[in-house]
C-alpha positions in Angstrom: 35.1 -64.5 34.6 33.4 -62.0 31.9 34.7 -58.7 31.2 33.0 -55.7 33.2 31.9 -52.9 30.9 33.6 -50.6 33.6 36.7 -52.4 32.6 36.3 -52.0 29.1 35.2 -48.1 29.4 38.5 -47.5 31.7 40.5 -49.4 28.5 38.6 -46.8 26.3 39.1 -43.7 28.3 42.9 -44.6 28.4 43.4 -44.9 25.1 41.8 -41.5 24.5 44.1 -40.5 26.9 47.4 -41.4 25.1 46.0 -40.3 21.7 45.6 -36.9 23.0 49.0 -36.6 24.3 50.3 -37.8 21.3 48.5 -35.1 19.9 49.9 -32.3 21.9 53.5 -33.5 21.8 53.7 -34.3 18.0 51.4 -31.2 17.0 54.1 -30.1 14.9 55.4 -32.9 13.6 52.4 -34.8 11.3 54.8 -37.7 9.7 56.0 -38.5 13.4 52.5 -38.2 14.6 50.8 -40.9 12.3 53.6 -42.8 12.9 53.0 -43.4 16.2 49.5 -43.6 16.0 50.1 -46.4 13.8 52.6 -47.9 16.2 50.6 -47.4 19.3 47.4 -49.2 17.6 49.6 -52.1 16.5 50.8 -53.0 19.9 47.1 -52.7 21.4 45.2 -54.6 18.8 48.0 -58.1 18.2 46.4 -59.6 21.4 43.1 -59.3 22.7 42.8 -60.3 26.0 39.7 -62.1 26.9 40.2 -62.3 30.6 40.4 -59.6 33.4 44.2 -59.5 34.1 44.8 -58.6 30.9 42.5 -55.9 30.0 43.7 -54.1 33.0 47.7 -55.1 32.3 46.8 -53.8 28.3 45.1 -50.6 30.1 47.8 -50.0 32.4 50.3 -50.1 29.4 48.2 -47.4 28.0 48.5 -45.2 30.9 52.0 -45.3 31.0 52.9 -44.6 27.2 50.4 -41.9 28.3 52.5 -40.9 31.0 55.9 -41.1 28.9 54.5 -38.9 26.6 53.3 -36.2 29.5 56.3 -35.8 31.0 58.8 -36.2 27.7 59.3 -34.6 24.4 59.2 -37.1 21.3 61.1 -35.9 18.3 60.6 -37.1 14.7 64.6 -36.9 13.4 64.9 -36.8 10.2 67.7 -40.0 8.8 70.6 -38.7 7.0 70.3 -40.1 3.6 72.9 -42.3 2.9 73.8 -44.4 -0.7 71.3 -47.5 0.5 68.6 -45.0 2.9 66.0 -43.4 0.9 65.3 -40.1 1.8 62.7 -38.2 3.6 62.6 -40.7 6.5 62.1 -39.9 10.1 63.1 -41.8 13.5 61.3 -41.5 16.7 63.7 -40.0 19.7 62.8 -39.4 23.1 64.6 -36.4 25.1 65.2 -36.6 28.9 64.2 -34.3 31.4 67.5 -32.4 31.7 67.3 -31.2 28.4 63.8 -29.4 28.8 64.8 -26.8 31.4 62.6 -25.5 33.6 60.2 -25.0 31.4 57.1 -26.8 32.6 54.3 -26.0 29.5 56.3 -28.2 27.9 57.0 -30.9 30.4 52.8 -31.0 31.0 51.2 -29.3 28.0 47.2 -29.6 28.3 45.7 -32.3 26.3 44.1 -31.7 23.2 40.8 -32.9 22.2 41.0 -35.7 19.6 39.5 -35.3 16.0 37.2 -38.4 15.1 36.9 -37.3 11.4 41.0 -37.4 11.2 40.9 -40.9 12.8 38.5 -42.0 10.1 40.2 -40.9 7.7 43.7 -42.7 8.4 44.7 -46.1 7.5 44.2 -49.1 9.4 46.9 -50.9 8.5 49.7 -50.1 11.2 53.8 -50.5 10.7 54.9 -53.9 11.8 58.0 -52.3 13.5 58.0 -52.1 17.2 61.3 -50.8 17.9 61.4 -47.5 14.9 58.3 -46.3 12.7 59.9 -45.0 9.3 57.4 -43.6 7.0 58.0 -41.5 3.5 56.1 -38.3 3.5 56.3 -37.9 -0.1 54.5 -40.7 -0.5 50.7 -40.3 -1.3 47.6 -41.0 1.1 45.7 -44.2 0.8 43.0 -42.1 1.4 43.4 -40.2 -1.5 44.0 -42.7 -3.9 40.6 -42.2 -5.6 39.4 -38.9 -6.0 36.0 -38.5 -6.2 33.9 -37.5 -9.0 33.3 -33.9 -10.0 37.0 -33.6 -9.0 37.8 -30.2 -11.2 41.5 -29.9 -12.7 42.1 -26.6 -10.1 41.2 -28.7 -7.3 43.4 -31.5 -8.2 46.5 -29.3 -9.0 45.8 -27.3 -5.1 45.6 -31.0 -4.0 49.1 -31.4 -5.7 51.2 -28.5 -4.8 54.3 -28.4 -2.8 54.1 -26.2 0.2 57.4 -25.1 1.7 58.9 -27.0 5.1 60.4 -25.1 7.8 63.1 -27.7 9.3 62.7 -28.1 13.1 66.3 -28.3 13.5 66.9 -24.8 12.3 64.2 -23.3 14.7 64.5 -22.5 18.2 60.9 -22.4 20.5 60.2 -21.3 23.6 57.5 -20.7 25.4 56.5 -17.5 27.8 53.7 -15.5 29.6 51.6 -13.7 27.3 51.8 -10.0 27.7 49.2 -7.0 26.9 45.5 -6.4 28.1 42.3 -8.2 27.9 41.5 -11.7 29.1 41.1 -13.7 32.4 44.1 -15.6 32.0 45.8 -13.8 29.7 48.9 -12.7 31.8 48.4 -16.6 33.7 49.6 -18.8 31.6 53.2 -19.7 29.5 51.0 -20.1 26.1 52.6 -17.4 23.6 55.0 -19.0 21.0 58.5 -17.5 20.2 60.3 -18.8 17.6 63.4 -18.0 16.0 64.8 -19.0 13.2 68.9 -20.0 13.4 69.8 -19.5 9.7 68.8 -15.6 9.1 68.0 -14.7 13.0 64.1 -13.7 12.3 62.1 -14.4 15.3 58.2 -14.3 15.6 55.3 -14.7 17.8 51.8 -16.0 18.7 49.6 -15.6 21.4 46.3 -15.4 19.0 44.4 -18.3 20.9 44.2 -19.7 24.5 45.4 -23.3 22.9 49.3 -23.3 23.3 49.0 -25.7 20.3 47.0 -23.8 18.1 49.5 -20.8 18.5 52.2 -23.3 17.7 50.7 -23.9 14.5 49.9 -20.0 13.4 53.7 -19.1 15.1 55.1 -21.3 11.8 53.4 -19.4 9.6 53.9 -16.0 10.9 57.5 -17.3 9.9 57.0 -18.6 6.8 55.2 -14.9 6.0 58.4 -13.4 7.6 61.4 -15.5 6.2 60.5 -14.2 2.4 58.4 -17.4 1.3 56.5 -16.6 -1.1 53.0 -17.1 -0.2 51.4 -17.2 -3.4 53.1 -20.7 -3.5 50.9 -22.0 -1.0 47.4 -20.6 -2.5 48.8 -20.9 -6.1 48.8 -25.0 -6.5 52.2 -25.2 -8.6 50.9 -23.6 -12.3 52.1 -21.1 -14.2 50.1 -17.4 -14.4 48.3 -18.5 -17.9 47.6 -22.2 -16.6 46.1 -20.8 -13.3 44.1 -18.2 -15.5 42.9 -20.7 -17.3 42.4 -23.3 -14.7 39.9 -20.6 -12.8 38.1 -20.0 -16.2 37.4 -24.0 -16.6 35.9 -23.7 -13.2 33.4 -20.8 -13.6 32.3 -22.6 -17.0 32.0 -25.7 -15.2 29.8 -24.0 -12.2 27.5 -21.9 -14.8 26.5 -24.9 -16.8 25.8 -27.3 -13.6 23.6 -23.7 -12.7 21.8 -24.0 -16.0 21.2 -27.2 -16.4 20.1 -27.3 -12.6 17.5 -24.2 -13.8 16.3 -26.0 -17.0 15.4 -29.3 -15.1 13.5 -26.5 -12.5 11.4 -24.7 -15.4 10.5 -28.2 -17.2 9.3 -29.5 -14.1 7.3 -26.1 -14.0 5.9 -27.0 -17.4 4.7 -30.3 -16.3 3.1 -29.0 -13.1 0.7 -26.5 -15.7 0.1 -29.0 -17.7 -1.2 -31.6 -15.0 -2.9 -28.5 -13.3 -4.9 -28.1 -16.9 -6.0 -31.3 -17.7 -6.9 -32.0 -14.1 -9.3 -28.7 -14.0 -10.9 -29.9 -17.5 -11.6 -33.4 -16.3 -13.0 -32.0 -13.1 -15.1 -30.0 -14.9 -16.6 -32.2 -17.0 -17.1 -35.1 -14.2 -18.9 -32.4 -12.7 -21.3 -31.1 -15.1 -22.6 -34.3 -15.6 -22.8 -35.4 -11.7 -23.6 -33.0 -9.2 -21.8 -30.0 -10.4 -19.9 -29.5 -7.8 -17.1 -26.9 -7.7 -13.8 -28.5 -8.6 -10.9 -28.7 -5.8 -8.6 -26.2 -6.1 -5.4 -27.5 -7.7 -2.0 -25.5 -6.6 1.7 -25.5 -7.5 2.1 -26.0 -3.7 -0.5 -29.5 -3.3 1.6 -31.1 -5.9 4.8 -33.2 -4.6 7.2 -33.2 -7.1 8.7 -36.2 -6.4 6.0 -38.4 -6.9 5.2 -37.6 -10.6 8.1 -39.0 -12.0 7.9 -38.0 -15.7 5.2 -36.5 -18.5 4.6 -39.8 -19.7 3.3 -41.3 -16.6 1.4 -38.6 -15.9 -0.3 -38.7 -19.1 -1.3 -42.4 -18.7 -2.7 -41.9 -15.6 -4.8 -39.0 -16.7 -6.0 -41.2 -19.8 -7.4 -43.7 -16.9 -9.1 -41.2 -14.9 -10.5 -40.0 -18.4 -11.6 -43.5 -19.1 -13.2 -43.7 -15.4 -15.2 -40.8 -15.5 -16.7 -41.7 -18.5 -18.0 -45.3 -17.7 -19.6 -43.0 -14.5 -21.3 -41.3 -17.3 -22.5 -43.8 -19.3 -23.7 -45.5 -16.0 -25.4 -42.5 -14.4 -29.4 -43.1 -13.5 -31.2 -39.8 -13.7 -33.4 -41.0 -10.9 -30.6 -40.2 -8.5 -30.0 -36.9 -9.4 -31.3 -34.3 -6.9 -34.3 -32.3 -8.8 -32.6 -28.6 -8.9 -29.2 -30.9 -10.7 -31.2 -33.3 -13.2 -30.3 -32.0 -17.1 -32.2 -33.0 -19.9 -29.9 -33.3 -23.0 -31.5 -33.8 -26.5 -29.0 -34.8 -29.2 -29.2 -32.9 -32.6 -31.2 -34.6 -35.0 -31.0 -33.8 -39.2 -34.5 -34.3 -39.8 -37.5 -33.1 -37.6 -39.7 -36.7 -37.9 -36.6 -38.5 -36.2 -36.1 -35.9 -33.5 -37.2 -35.8 -30.3 -39.6 -33.6 -28.4 -38.0 -30.3 -27.7 -36.5 -29.9 -24.4 -39.0 -28.4 -22.0 -39.4 -24.6 -21.3 -36.7 -23.5 -18.2 -38.9 -23.1 -15.3 -40.0 -19.6 -14.3 -37.4 -17.2 -12.0 -38.9 -17.6 -8.5 -40.0 -14.0 -7.1 -38.1 -11.6 -5.1 -37.7 -12.6 -1.3 -40.4 -11.1 0.8 -38.1 -8.8 3.4 -38.1 -10.7 6.6 -40.5 -9.4 9.4 -38.5 -8.4 12.4 -40.0 -9.8 15.5 -39.8 -5.9 16.8 -39.8 -3.3 14.3 -37.1 -0.3 15.2 -39.0 2.4 17.0 -39.9 5.5 14.9 -38.9 7.5 18.4 -35.2 8.4 18.9 -34.2 6.8 22.3 -33.7 9.0 25.1 -30.2 7.9 25.6 -29.5 8.5 21.6 -30.7 12.0 21.4 -29.2 13.0 24.3 -25.5 12.0 23.5 -26.6 13.9 20.3 -27.8 17.5 22.1 -25.4 17.3 24.9 -22.2 16.2 23.7 -22.1 16.3 19.7 -24.5 19.3 19.2 -23.3 21.4 22.8 -19.2 20.9 22.8 -18.2 18.9 19.7 -19.5 21.1 16.8 -18.3 24.5 18.9 -14.8 22.7 19.4 -14.5 21.9 15.5 -15.4 25.3 14.4 -12.7 27.1 17.2 -10.2 24.8 15.7 -10.7 25.6 11.5 -10.7 29.7 13.2 -7.1 29.6 14.2 -5.2 25.8 14.1 -3.0 24.8 11.7 -4.0 22.0 9.0 -2.4 19.3 10.9 -4.3 19.9 13.8 -7.8 20.3 11.5 -7.0 17.2 10.2 -6.9 15.1 13.2 -10.0 17.0 14.8 -11.5 16.0 11.6 -10.6 12.3 12.7 -12.0 12.9 16.1 -15.3 14.3 14.6 -15.3 10.8 12.8 -14.7 9.3 15.8 -18.1 10.6 17.4 -20.1 9.9 14.2 -19.0 6.2 14.9 -19.8 6.5 18.6 -23.0 7.9 17.7 -24.2 4.6 15.3 -23.1 2.4 17.8 -25.2 4.1 20.8 -28.3 3.8 18.4 -27.3 0.3 16.8 -27.3 -0.8 21.0 -30.5 0.8 21.7 -32.4 -1.0 19.0 -30.7 -4.4 19.4 -29.9 -7.5 21.9 -26.5 -7.7 23.0 -24.3 -9.8 20.2 -22.2 -13.0 20.8 -18.5 -12.1 21.3 -17.5 -13.0 18.0 -20.3 -10.2 16.2 -19.3 -7.5 18.8 -15.6 -7.8 17.8 -16.6 -7.3 14.4 -19.1 -3.7 15.1 -16.2 -2.7 17.6 -13.6 -2.9 14.2 -14.1 0.7 13.5 -13.1 1.6 16.8 -9.9 0.4 16.9 -9.3 1.6 13.7 -10.1 5.5 14.0 -7.7 5.2 17.0 -5.1 4.0 15.3 -5.6 6.6 12.3 -5.7 9.6 14.9 -2.1 7.8 16.3 -0.9 7.9 12.8 -2.0 11.2 12.1 0.1 12.7 15.0 3.3 10.6 14.4 3.5 11.5 11.3 3.1 14.9 11.6 5.8 14.9 14.6 8.5 17.6 12.9 5.4 20.5 12.9 7.3 21.7 16.6 4.5 24.6 16.4 1.3 22.3 16.8 2.7 19.2 18.0 1.7 19.6 21.2 -1.7 20.3 20.4 -1.4 17.1 18.3 -0.8 15.3 21.6 -3.4 16.7 23.5 -5.7 15.5 20.5 -4.4 12.0 20.4 -4.7 11.6 24.0 -8.2 11.9 24.2 -8.9 9.7 21.4 -9.1 6.3 22.9 -12.0 8.0 25.1 -14.7 6.2 22.7 -13.7 2.6 24.4 -15.5 3.0 27.1 -18.1 1.0 25.4 -16.6 -2.0 26.1 -15.3 -0.9 29.5 -17.4 -2.5 32.7 -16.4 0.8 34.5 -16.9 3.7 31.8 -17.3 6.5 34.1 -13.3 6.0 35.7 -11.7 4.9 32.7 -13.3 8.3 30.8 -11.7 10.6 34.0 -8.6 8.5 33.6 -8.3 9.6 29.8 -9.3 13.0 31.2 -6.3 13.4 33.3 -3.9 12.4 30.6 -5.4 15.1 28.5 -5.0 17.8 31.3 -2.0 17.0 31.5 -0.4 18.0 27.6 -3.2 20.7 27.6 -1.4 22.6 30.9 1.8 22.6 28.5 -0.3 24.3 25.7 -2.2 26.7 28.4 1.3 27.3 29.6 3.0 28.3 26.5 -0.1 30.4 25.1 -1.3 32.0 28.3 -0.1 35.2 27.8 0.1 35.1 23.9 -3.4 33.9 22.1 -6.0 33.1 24.5 -7.1 31.0 21.7 -5.0 28.1 22.6 -6.4 28.3 26.1 -9.9 28.3 24.8 -9.3 25.3 22.6 -8.2 23.3 25.4 -10.8 24.0 27.8 -13.4 23.2 25.0 -11.8 19.7 24.3 -11.5 19.2 28.5 -15.6 19.9 28.1 -16.2 17.3 25.5 -14.8 14.8 28.0 -16.8 15.9 30.8 -19.9 15.8 29.0 -19.0 12.5 27.7 -18.1 11.6 31.4 -21.8 13.0 32.6 -23.6 11.4 29.7 -22.5 8.1 30.7 -22.7 8.0 34.3 -26.2 8.7 33.6 -27.4 6.5 30.9 -24.5 3.9 31.1 -23.2 3.9 34.6 -22.2 -0.1 34.6 -21.1 0.0 30.6 -23.1 0.2 27.2 -26.7 -0.7 27.9 -28.7 -2.9 25.5 -32.2 -3.7 24.2 -33.1 -6.9 25.8 -36.3 -7.0 24.0 -34.6 -5.7 21.1 -34.0 -7.3 17.0 -30.6 -8.6 16.5 -27.8 -6.7 14.8 -28.0 -8.4 11.3 -31.7 -7.7 11.2 -30.8 -4.1 12.3 -28.5 -3.7 9.5 -30.6 -5.1 7.2 -33.4 -3.0 7.9 -31.3 0.5 7.9 -30.3 -0.5 4.8 -33.6 -1.2 2.9 -35.0 1.8 4.4 -32.6 4.1 2.9 -32.5 2.2 -0.8 -35.5 2.3 -3.0 -37.1 -1.1 -3.1 -35.4 -3.4 -6.9 -37.8 -3.5 -10.2 -39.6 -6.6 -10.2 -37.7 -9.1 -12.5 -39.2 -9.4 -16.0 -42.2 -11.8 -16.7 -40.5 -15.6 -17.8 -40.6 -16.3 -21.7 -43.4 -18.0 -23.0 -43.0 -21.8 -23.5 -42.2 -22.6 -27.3 -45.1 -24.6 -29.3 -44.3 -28.2 -29.0 -43.7 -30.0 -32.1 -46.6 -31.9 -34.3 -43.7 -34.4 -34.9 -43.9 -37.6 -32.4 -41.9 -37.3 -29.0 -39.1 -39.5 -28.8 -37.3 -40.1 -25.2 -34.5 -37.7 -25.3 -30.7 -39.6 -25.9 -28.7 -39.8 -22.9 -25.7 -41.0 -21.8 -21.7 -39.3 -22.9 -22.9 -38.7 -26.5 -25.8 -36.4 -25.3 -23.3 -34.5 -22.5 -20.5 -34.3 -25.3 -23.2 -32.8 -28.1 -24.7 -30.5 -25.9 -21.0 -29.2 -25.2 -19.5 -29.3 -28.9 -22.7 -26.7 -29.7 -20.3 -24.0 -30.5 -21.8 -20.6 -30.4 -25.2 -21.6 -30.4 -24.0 -22.2 -26.6 -25.9 -19.0 -25.2 -28.2 -18.9 -27.7 -31.1 -19.3 -25.0 -29.7 -16.8 -23.2 -31.5 -13.4 -21.7 -29.7 -10.1 -21.5 -29.3 -8.8 -18.1 -30.8 -5.6 -17.4 -28.8 -3.1 -15.0 -31.5 -2.3 -12.7 -31.3 -6.7 -11.9 -27.3 -6.6 -11.9 -26.2 -6.9 -8.2 -22.9 -5.3 -8.7 -24.4 -2.2 -9.9 -27.2 -2.0 -7.4 -25.9 -1.8 -4.2 -30.1 -1.7 -3.0 -30.2 -4.9 -4.8 -27.6 -6.7 -2.4 -28.7 -5.3 0.5 -32.4 -6.5 0.2 -31.6 -9.8 -0.8 -31.9 -11.3 1.9 -33.0 -15.5 1.5 -35.1 -16.6 4.4 -34.1 -19.7 6.6 -35.8 -23.0 5.4 -38.0 -24.4 7.3 -39.1 -21.1 9.2 -42.9 -21.0 8.8 -43.1 -18.5 11.9 -41.0 -15.5 12.4 -37.3 -16.3 12.4 -35.1 -18.2 14.7 -34.8 -17.2 18.3 -31.2 -15.3 18.4 -28.6 -17.1 20.6 -28.0 -16.6 24.3 -25.7 -13.7 24.5 -22.5 -14.7 25.9 -20.4 -12.9 28.2 -17.5 -11.1 26.7 -14.0 -11.2 28.0 -12.6 -8.2 29.7 -11.0 -6.4 26.3 -7.7 -4.7 26.4 -7.6 -1.4 27.3 -7.2 0.9 24.7 -6.2 4.0 26.8 -2.7 5.1 26.0 0.0 5.4 28.7 -0.4 7.2 31.5 2.1 10.0 32.7 4.5 8.8 34.7 4.4 11.1 38.8 7.0 11.3 41.6 6.1 13.9 43.7 5.3 14.9 47.4 1.6 16.1 48.3 1.2 17.3 51.8 2.3 14.5 54.0 1.8 11.8 51.0 4.6 10.8 48.5 3.1 10.1 45.3 4.9 7.0 43.1 2.4 6.8 39.9 2.5 5.0 36.5 6.5 4.0 37.2 7.9 1.3 34.5 11.4 -0.2 34.7 12.6 2.5 36.8 14.6 2.4 40.3 13.1 4.8 42.8 14.7 6.4 46.1 12.6 8.6 48.4 14.9 10.3 50.6 14.3 13.2 53.6 11.4 11.3 54.5 10.0 12.0 57.8 7.7 10.1 60.4 4.1 11.7 59.6 4.8 11.3 55.8 3.4 8.4 53.9 4.1 6.7 50.8 1.5 5.2 48.2 2.5 3.2 45.2 0.0 3.0 42.7 0.1 1.1 39.0 4.1 0.9 38.6 5.6 -1.9 36.6 9.3 -3.8 36.7 10.2 -1.0 39.2 12.3 -0.6 42.4 11.6 1.7 45.3 14.1 2.1 47.9 12.5 4.0 51.2 15.8 5.3 53.3 14.2 6.6 56.8 11.1 5.9 58.7 7.4 6.7 57.7 3.9 6.3 58.8 2.8 3.8 56.3 3.7 2.1 52.6 0.7 1.3 50.4 1.5 -0.8 47.0 -1.4 -0.8 45.1 -2.1 -2.5 41.2 1.2 -2.9 40.4 3.4 -5.7 38.8 6.5 -7.1 39.7 7.6 -4.1 41.9 10.1 -4.6 44.7 9.9 -2.4 47.9 13.4 -1.6 50.1 12.6 0.0 53.1 14.2 1.0 56.7 11.0 1.1 59.2 7.3 1.8 59.3 5.5 3.1 62.1 1.7 2.0 61.2 1.6 -0.9 58.8 2.9 -1.9 55.1 -0.1 -2.7 53.0 0.2 -4.7 49.3 -3.1 -4.9 47.8 -3.7 -6.1 44.1 0.3 -6.5 43.2 1.3 -10.0 41.7 5.1 -11.0 42.2 6.0 -8.2 44.2 9.1 -8.5 46.8 9.2 -7.1 50.2 12.5 -6.0 52.4 12.3 -4.8 55.6 15.9 -3.8 57.3 14.4 -1.8 60.2 11.3 -2.5 62.4 7.4 -2.9 60.7 4.6 -4.1 63.3 2.0 -5.1 60.4 2.0 -6.4 57.2 -1.2 -6.5 55.3 -1.6 -8.4 52.1 -5.1 -8.3 50.0 -6.1 -10.2 46.4 -2.5 -10.7 45.8 -0.4 -13.7 44.2 3.1 -14.6 44.2 4.6 -12.5 46.4 8.2 -12.7 48.7 8.8 -11.2 52.0 12.7 -10.9 54.0 12.0 -9.5 57.4 15.4 -8.6 59.3 16.0 -9.9 63.1 14.4 -6.7 64.2 11.2 -7.3 62.0 10.7 -10.8 63.3 7.6 -9.8 65.7 5.5 -8.5 62.5 2.0 -9.8 62.2 1.5 -11.0 58.9 -2.6 -10.7 57.7 -3.6 -12.1 53.9 -7.1 -12.1 52.6 -7.4 -14.1 48.5 -3.7 -14.7 48.4 -1.5 -17.4 47.0 2.0 -18.3 46.8 3.3 -16.2 49.7 6.6 -17.2 51.4 8.4 -15.4 54.1 12.3 -15.7 54.4 13.5 -15.7 58.0 17.2 -14.7 58.8 19.0 -18.0 60.2 20.6 -17.7 63.3 24.1 -18.1 64.0 24.7 -17.2 60.1 26.2 -14.1 58.3 24.0 -11.5 57.4 22.1 -12.3 54.4 21.2 -15.9 54.8 17.7 -16.7 55.0 15.4 -19.6 55.5 12.1 -19.3 53.3 8.7 -20.4 54.6 5.5 -20.3 53.1 2.1 -18.7 54.1 -0.5 -21.4 54.7 -3.3 -21.2 52.5 -5.4 -24.3 52.7 -7.6 -24.2 55.7 -10.3 -26.7 57.1 -13.2 -25.7 59.1 -15.1 -27.8 61.0 -18.6 -27.2 63.7 -18.2 -28.0 67.2 -20.5 -26.9 69.5 -22.4 -24.9 67.2 -19.5 -22.8 65.9 -17.2 -22.9 63.2 -13.5 -24.1 64.1 -11.1 -23.4 61.1 -7.5 -24.8 61.2 -4.7 -25.0 58.9 -4.2 -28.3 56.7 -0.4 -29.7 57.2 0.7 -32.2 54.3 3.2 -34.3 56.2 4.8 -37.5 54.1 
C-alpha cells in the first residue's frame, strides 16, 4: 500500500510545528537551538518508513516532541569544565511545570515562523548522540569555512570579532503585561520582557514589538548597554584605533577603484558605439549614392544592444565584410533597372582629350513653377451675411467700446487680460469666415483648427492665476476669465444654452464687482455691464445664424484649399526661376562609352573641390526659408489629376467635445417654494425646516449626499452623477432623470417613483413605502432593496427591475410581457 499525499503533508506539517516550537523555546540560546535541530533531524532521518503505519508513527512522535516543547522549558546548562572536559560545552535539560509558576506565556509561547534561509545555511551532518547534544560555540561554522571572494579585511575582522556574553544563570527573566497608551492588544498580552542582572542588580524591560521572542532579544541588548559593556566592541571588530582607521581607508580605496573601473569600461563602450555609428552611416551613404539614393536609417545609441557588440575587433571584421558586399553590389548594378530619376552617368577622369569619352549630357532644365490649383468653388468676393453680422453686432458694437473703456480706468493686469480676450474674438472671426467658405472637415483636421481656441482660453486662465496677488483687480480678472470659454460654442451642438450658462457665471462674479464699487466709482459697474452686453450680443447672433451649432458651407471648398488661396492672395507671386544654362558644345573627339562600376563612383566622389564646380548660386528670391510667399504657393498637384482636384472625403460626424466652460458656482437656496441645490460636488447637504408645500430640485451635482428631514411635496434629481438621496416622506412623487449611479432611500412613505434615462441605480424602500409605484423609461441596472420580514431593521433583500420584454401580436393588438430566464 502506497503512502498518500495527505499523509506526507501531515508529516511535513508536524515537522514544521516542532521547528517552530524549538525556535521559540531556545530563542535566547542559539548553540542549544542548533544542537536540538541536529538531534531531531538525525532521529527522523535515521529510518525512513515505507509503509503508512510507519509514517503515522513518525508523525505522532514529532507531534509529541512539539507538545513537550510547548509545555516545558528546555534549557542549555553549561557543563563545568574539568581536567578532562573541554570548555564551552552545553547540555540539554528539561524543567518541570512546577518550576514555571503560573506564567502561561512561558508554558504556551506563541509559535515562531521558521526561517528557510537559516535552515539552508545550517550544516547537514547531525550529531549521533541520542541522549546528550554537545557543541562547541567557539568552533568555526562549516558554512564559513570558505569565505567569499573580495572579502575585505574590514569585513573579515568584523566577522571574527568577540562579542561579550551574558550568562543565563546570572539573569532573572519575567513576563508581564504591557503598559502605556496605544495598540489594540498592548494591555492584554504578556509580551513585556523584564530582565534582572543578579550580580549588579540592573533591571531592564522591553515591549517594543508584539513578538515575545523579539522583545527577549532586544531586552538582552538593552541590558548589555546598561550593564556597562562597551558598545564600541560590538561595532568595532577587535581592531585598534589606528588599524580600524587604516582598514576603513583601504575599504574606501577599494570601492573607488571599483567605480573607476566600471566608469572606464562604460566610456570605452560608448566610444565603440560612436565608431560603429559613424562607420555604418558612411557605408549606408555609399550604398544609397550608388543604388536608389534612399535615406539611411537612423542609428542611435538606444538602437544598439551592448551585449551583442562583443568587441571592437569583431565589429571591424563585420564592417569590412559589409563593405566588401556593398562593392560587389555596386559592380553588379545594371543601369537599366534603375529609375529614370535616380540614374547617374559618371565619367572617369581622363588624362588626354583623345582617349576621354563624351562629356556628360547637360543637366535637364528645371521644371516650371507649378500652376496654382484651381479651386472648384472660389471664395466668394462678397462677405457672407453671417460674417458681417458678427463683425458689426459683436466686435464693432460691443467689443471695441469695452476695450476702450477698460484702457480708460483699469489697471495694467486687467488691460492685459482684456487684450487676450480681444485676440480670442479675432480667432473666432477668422474661424467663422472659414466655416462660411469651406465644407465641414474631418475630425482630425477640425481638432487642428480648434487648437488656437484652447490655447487662447489657457492664456486667459494663466494670466488670471499669475496676477492672483493683485487684490484690487482680482475680481475683475475673475469676471473676464469666466467669460473666456464662450468662444467654445463653435463645437457645441446647443450653443445658445452653452453661452447662457457662461453668462450666468460672469454675472455671478460681476455682481461682486458691482456691490464693491457701486458707491465708489460707477465706471466699474459700467464695465461689468459692457462685458455682459458682449455675451448677450453673442447669444443673439448665434441664435439667429448658428442655432444648432456652427454652420458650414456644404458647397464650399476644403480647408486646405482655403488656406492656400488666402495665403497666395495676400503674398506677391514669386519671380520665375532663371533659365537653364546652355548645354556645352560636344567635343570633336570620338565619343566613348562612359566608364561604369565602382571605379566611376569613387572617381566622382574623389574629385575634391571640383565637386561643387557645376553648382549655381541660388538667389534670395528663390530661397524658401527667406521667402514665405514661395513656401505658401509651392503646391505640387496630385499625380494623375487631369481634371479638377479629387473630391474631398465624406465628412465624419465629430464626437461630443469636452466642455470648455469653467466650473459652475454652487448653489443652495430657497426660492419661493423650491429648494434649489445645484452644482454641488463632494458635499453633504442637509435640508431642514421643510414644509409640505415645498419641493426640492437637485441639478448638476456630483458625489453628493442630500438629506431631507421632513415631508415635502416632491423631489426632482436631474443630471447628477453618483448622488445619494435620503428623505423621509413625499406627498406627490420622486423624479430621477439622467442621473447615473444614484442611491435613493425612503424612511417614510412615497406614492410614486419615476425614473427616466438613468442607468445603475439603487432604491431602498421602508416597510411604509412598499406600496410605491415605480415607473422606468430608458433605464438599466435598477435594483430595489426590500426589507426582510421578521428581521431587524436594516436587513434588505435586493431584487432587480426587469429590463427585457417580449412583444407579440394577438388579435390585432400588441401584447407585451416580461422575459424571465430560469435555469
